[in-house]
N, C-alpha and C positions, 0 to 999 in steps of 0.2 A: 503493499498499500504506499502511495507516495505521501509525502510528506503534508502535501496541499489538501489530503482527503482525512479528516478526522475519522476515527472510529465509529463505524455505525452500528457496531454489535454491541453496545453498552447494555447491560441487563437494566430493567426498569429500576431496579433497587440501587443502582448506580447515581453518580453525581451528574449524569448528562442524559438527557431525553434522545432516543436516537433519531425520531422524527426532526427534532428541533435542528440535531446537529445536521442532519441532511439539507434542510431549506438554507441554513446559514453556510454551506459549503462552499458556495459560488455566488457571486452577485447577482448574476441573471436568476438561479432558484429562488434568492430571497426576492427578487423581484416579481417574480411568478405568484409566490405565496401572497405578496402583498397585493398585488393586481386581481388575484382571487378574491381576497377578503374584502379589498374595496368594492368590489362587484357583487358581493355576498355569493360567492360560489366557491366549489370546493376545489382548493389547491392541486389535490390530485386530479381532479378532471381538467383543470384548465392546463397543469403541466402535460397531461396526455394529449391535449389539443395542439398544443404549442408544439411537441415534438413531431404530431401528423403534418403540421404546417412547414415545419423544417424539412421534413421528408420530400413534400410536395414541392418545397421551392429550390431543391437541388435537381438538376438534371438526371434523367435516368441512367446517363452514362457513369456517374459514380456510384460505384458498387463497392461490395464487401468482398476481399479476395478470397481465393480458395484456399483450403486445408490442404489439399493434397498437390500435385503437380500439374493437373488439367487445368490449364489457364483459363478454359471456357466455364468451368464449374464456378461461377461467382454467384454472390447471393444480393437480391434486391434489397432497398431499403423502405420498399411498401411496406406500410404497418397497417394492422386492425387494432383500434381501440373500442373496448366497451366501458362505457361510463354508466357505473352501477348504482342504483338507487330507486326508492320509492317515486310514484309520480309526484309531481311538484317539488324536486330536489334541484331544479334549476339547471338540468343538462344543455338547454339551450342557452343560457346565461353563461356557463362556461365555455361554450363554443365561441360565443361572440366576445368574451373576454380575451381569449386566447388570440382571436382575429386583429383585435385592437393592442395586443401587447407587443407583437412584431411590427416595427414599422419597416418596412423595406421598402426602398427608392425604388424608382423605375429603373429596369434592368437589372435590379438586385435579386432577383428571382422570378420562377415561371408564374405564368398566368394560372390561377387556382380558380378551377369552375367547380361550384358546389352542385351536386346532381342527385336525385334519389335514385336507389338501387333499384334494377330491374331484373330481367330473366339474364341466364348465363349467356344466351345470344347477345342480348342487350348489351354485355359489359364490353364485348369486343367493337361492338358499333359505336360506343362511346369513346373508345380509347384511340380510334383513328380517325383520320379526316379524309376528304377527298377533295383533290384540286379542280382547278375550273374544267378540265379536260375529263374528269371523270376518274381519274386515277387514284388509287388509294396512296396515301401517304402517313407516315407515322405523325401523331399529334404533337404539337408543341405547346399543348395545356396540360395542367396537371389535373388531376380529377379528384375531387372529395366526394365520396360515395357517402351519403347522409342518410341514416337510418333512424329518424327519432324514436320509434318503437320497435323493440325487438320482434314483435308479432311480425312485422313487415317481414323481416329475413326469414324467421322459422317458416311462415306461410310459402315464401319463396321455394326455400330448402325442401319443403314437404309435398310439394307438388308431385304427380305422377310425371316419371321420366324426366324430373328436373335435372338440368346441368348447374345451376347457381353454384352448388356447394363445390364441385369439383373445379368450377371456372375461377371462384373466390381462391382454392389452394394455389391454384396455379398463379393468380394474381400477386398473392402473398409473395411468391418466389420470384416473382418476374419472368416466369416463363411464357411461351408464345401460348395466343389465347386465339379463339374462332373455332370454327367449324366448315369443314368443305360442304358446299353446296351447289347444286347446280343452278341455281338461281343467282346470278353474280350480283344482284343488287343486295342479297342477303347473304354473300359470302364474303366476309370481313377478316382476316387472318392478320392478326398483330404479332409483330416478330418479339422474341423475348428480348428483355431490357430496352426496350425501345419507349416505355411508357412509364409514368409515374402516377400511382394511385394509392389512396388511403381509403379505408372503411371506418368510418366512427358510427357507433350504435349506442343509443339510450337503452338501457337495461333495467327493467322491474325484475327483482330476483325471481319473483314467484312464476314468471313468464319465460323463464330462460331454460326449462327444461329440454325442450326440443333441440337445442342449440348444444346445449352440454352434453346431451345423450348421443350426439356425433362425434363423441371421442374417438371411436374406432377409426373415424376418416381424418382425425387429426385437426378438425377446424376450431374447436375450442381452445387447444393449445396454442393456435398461433394469434389469440389474441392477448393483449395487454388489458387485464381487468383493473379498473380503477374506481375508487368509490366517488359517487357524487355528491357525497354528505360530508361534512366538517364538524366533527363533534367538539374540536377545540375553537371553533368561531368565536371570536372576541365580542363583547357587548357592544365596544364602541367601534365602527367602522372605520378604518383607517383611510388616509387620502390615498388616490390612485397615484402611483408612481409615473415619472416619464415612460412613454412606450421604450422598448429596447430597440435602438438603431441597429439592424442585422441586415445583412447581405449574403448571398451564397457565395463560399470560398473559391466555387467554380462557376463560370460562366453558364447562365441559364441554358445558352444554346450551343454548348460544347457537346461534341458528339464523339470525339475521342474517349475510349473508356478510360476511367479514372479510378483504380482501386485505391481504397483508404490505406493507410499503413496501421497494421493491428500490433500491438506490442508482443514481443515474443513470449513473454509469461502467459498471455491470453492464449495466444496460438496453441501453447503447449498444453493447455487445460483442454481446449477444444479438441485438438488431434487425440488426445488421450480417450476422451468421452466416444469420440467417432469410432476408435480403434475397439473400445470394450463393446460398442452395439455391433460392430461388425463380427467380433468373436463370440457375441451372445454371453458376455459377462453381464451387460445390462440389458433388459427385456422389456422395460416398463414402456409406456406410450407416452413419454415426454420428450420423444426426442427434439420437438420443435422449441421448447423452451429455452435452450441454451442460444438457438438462434434469434429467439425473441430478444434475450438479454444482450446479445451481441448487436443488435440493431439499436437497441435503446443506447447502449453505450456509444455506438457511433453517432447518433442522433445529438446525444449530449455534446459529444465532440465538435459536430457540425454547429450546434446552437453557440458554442464558444469561437466559433470561425476557423476551426482546425481540420486537416484532414488525418490527423494521427490519433488512433484511438489508444488512449493510455492506460494505465493500471488504475488510476483515479477515476477514469469514464467507467471502468468496469466495475469497480467496487460502488459507485453511485447507482449504477443499472442493477447491482444485486439487490440493493435495497427497495428498489422501484419493484423489481419481480417479488420481492418478500411482500410487498403491499398488494401486488397482484394475486399472488398465490392465497394471501389471506382474504382478498376479496372474493376468489372464486370458492374459496371453501365455506365462506359465510352464505354464499349463494346456495350451494349443494345443501349446507344444513338447513336453511330456510324451505328448499323443495322437500327434504326428508321429514322436517317437521309437519309442512302441510299434508304430505302424503299420509303420515302417521293419523294425523287428524282426520283427513278425510276417510281412511280406513276405520279409525275408531266410530266415526259417524255413520259409516255403512253398517258397521256390526250393530250399533246400537238400534239403528233404524230397522235392521233385520230381527233384531231381538225383539222389537215393540212389536212389529208386524207377526213374528211366530207367536208373541204372548196374545196378540188380539186375536190371532186364528185358533189357538188353543183355548180361549175363552170361548169363542162362538161355537167350537166342537164340544166344550162341555155343556153349554147352554141347550144345544141340540139333543145331546146324549141323555140330559135330565129330563127334557120333553119327552123323550122315547121311553124312558124308564115310567114315569107318571103314568103314560098311555098303556103300559103292560101292567101296572099293579092295581090291587084292588085292596079293600080293609083285610082280605083274607091272606096270610103270610105265603109268599111265593120264593121258592129258592132263587137266591142270587144267580146260580148257573145258570138256571132257565132264563132270567132276564139277560144275561149276557150273551146266551146263543141266539137270543131274539133279535141282540143288535147286529148292524152291519160291521164288517171287519175293520172299517176305517174309523169306527166310533168305541170298539171296545177297549182301546187302551185309555179312554177318558172316564171309564164306568166308576172307577174309584173316587175319582174328583168330583164327578156329577153326584154320586151318592151323599158324599160327605157334605155337597152343598145343598142336598135336598133335605138331609137331618138337619143342618143348621137353619134352614128355613122352616124348620117344623113341618114338612110336608110329608116325609116317609120317616119310619120306624126301622131301625135294624135289630133283628133276633137272632141270639146264638142257640143253635141247635145239635142235635145229632141225629144221623140216619145210617142205619147198619153199621152203628159203631163209630163213625166217622163224622169229626165236626162239620157242620155246615152253615152257611149265613142265609138266614129269611129275610125277605124285606115285604112291607105292606104300608098302605096309606095310612097315615093317622086318621082316625075318624073324627 
């Protein structure tokens, strides 16, 4: 850890609060927090949106270098951010605060266009342009795919034969997008690493189930999950700081591939993890989490207008991933609690229904018993035999009810040396 990055793993019983240490680690982070609190928004949500805007402001030629020796195996800086909180926590406010925070001069970044998310086929149409002669050309824009409510995304993913989920996963990695189609107007093929895109979604925890359930496909592991709430919000709203004057360290129109420089210590960690997965030493489904962390570290470096990703960036990104993991865990816990409550409610409703059905059956059985009895004693076995099979299990409860109501009398008797029960109507 570099000297400029304080220890972010101090325990709660220590003298330092890790979250405060994080926000005070760099001037731009402190400014993000103050901007968020001036807007009465979550600092984490605003930071997630700021990092998304940084990603969209640098050209797609800026990439994360490969771990191996295949120079084409670069990684994109495209990011997915989930802003998690109940309705009314100001996810839209956080998005607007982030936009105001970065003061990018003309030519200092790419044109960012905010668009709703559509189908998988629609993604490629959005990320490519057509010139005056009708020829397809890579877009000079960056696209912020805005999903105010997670229901929209889960509905798109859940459609029959939907390609949205697979296209999003490719978009995260900067892979080629689009589908071969006989109709030239619908055939939009987007080359790999020719576009810049980010997905920012508002997530109500109890509606996130379908997305979190796509863990086998790897979609939720590609998200940076950040809380849209701020438990430490001050009573007195601070003044807004001056916007951060920022521009991309690489020209927005630069087409030559520009790999970031990643510290050797970080590369060593990632190479070991990759080898462990190749050798099946590690077999969990969190392979994308290290890439998300590296993207976050890279965006923190770019926010500081650097092209080198340092150990300090890596440690700060580690704390952000800690917040992301905690937020995703809380979502899963909320879903489990809701599922348990729903199961309990169903069980109680079923029990109440069964009890009602049993009460009705007891009443029907009692009516039939009364119809069979006279003031003369009748063997209980005879009464039982006269009942339908579906009512015989209720005879004891029905007789007890009739006795309590004073309508029937029970007599103990013997017949051929064996005890028997007789029933008769009370006179």
